[in-house]
C-alpha positions as CSV (number, residue, x, y, z in Angstrom):
1,M,36.0,-26.5,-73.5
2,L,39.1,-24.5,-72.7
3,F,38.6,-21.6,-74.9
4,Q,34.8,-21.4,-74.5
5,I,33.5,-18.4,-72.4
6,S,29.9,-17.3,-71.6
7,C,28.2,-14.2,-72.5
8,R,28.8,-12.7,-69.3
9,Q,32.4,-13.2,-69.4
10,A,32.5,-11.9,-73.0
11,T,31.0,-8.7,-71.9
12,A,33.3,-8.3,-69.2
13,L,36.4,-8.8,-71.5
14,I,34.6,-6.2,-74.0
15,L,34.4,-3.6,-71.2
16,Q,38.0,-4.4,-69.7
17,S,39.3,-3.8,-73.3
18,E,38.5,-0.3,-73.0
19,D,40.5,0.0,-69.7
20,R,43.4,-2.1,-70.8
21,P,45.1,-4.3,-73.6
22,L,43.7,-7.9,-73.3
23,P,46.4,-10.7,-73.1
24,L,46.4,-12.8,-76.1
25,A,44.7,-15.8,-74.5
26,E,41.6,-13.4,-73.4
27,R,41.7,-11.8,-76.8
28,M,41.4,-15.3,-78.5
29,K,38.8,-16.5,-76.2
30,L,36.6,-13.3,-77.0
31,R,37.0,-13.4,-80.7
32,L,36.0,-17.2,-80.8
33,H,33.0,-16.3,-78.7
34,L,32.0,-13.6,-81.0
35,T,32.1,-15.9,-83.9
36,I,29.6,-18.1,-82.5
37,C,27.5,-15.8,-80.5
38,D,25.0,-13.4,-82.0
39,P,24.2,-11.1,-79.2
40,C,27.6,-10.3,-78.1
41,P,28.9,-8.8,-81.3
42,R,25.8,-6.5,-81.2
43,F,26.8,-5.4,-77.6
44,L,30.4,-4.7,-79.0
45,R,29.1,-2.7,-81.7
46,Q,26.8,-0.7,-79.5
47,M,29.7,0.1,-77.2
48,K,31.7,1.4,-80.3
49,V,28.6,3.7,-81.1
50,M,28.3,5.0,-77.7
51,H,32.2,5.7,-77.7
52,Q,31.8,7.6,-81.0
53,A,28.8,9.7,-79.6
54,V,30.8,10.5,-76.4
55,D,33.8,11.2,-78.5
56,R,31.6,13.6,-80.7
57,W,29.9,15.2,-77.9
58,K,33.3,16.1,-76.3
59,H,34.2,17.8,-79.4
60,Y,31.1,19.7,-79.8
61,R,31.5,20.7,-76.0
62,D,35.2,21.5,-76.4
63,D,34.2,23.9,-79.5
64,T,31.3,25.6,-77.9
65,D,32.6,26.2,-74.3
66,P,33.0,30.0,-73.6
67,P,36.7,31.1,-72.7
68,A,37.3,31.1,-69.0
69,P,36.8,34.5,-67.2
70,P,40.1,36.4,-66.5
71,D,41.3,36.2,-62.8
72,D,39.8,39.1,-61.0
73,R,41.5,38.5,-57.7
74,G,44.0,41.2,-58.3
75,D,46.9,39.2,-56.4
76,G,48.5,37.9,-59.5
77,R,47.7,34.4,-58.8
């Protein structure tokens, strides 16, 4: 079938969509696959949860980082 892709291809598209916008044909193939497959939507949800966790960690880390020490070289750089 023209629009049918494997789970391996679907997961690759999910991962690629994090780095670049998918062309229309790839988005349609992925959307169709996600409607007929049970594990792949779960993978997509897991990826979203991981991204949310990383974003929260980054925010937490940015809030708790101590300020950088002053430049003690004395040469004005």
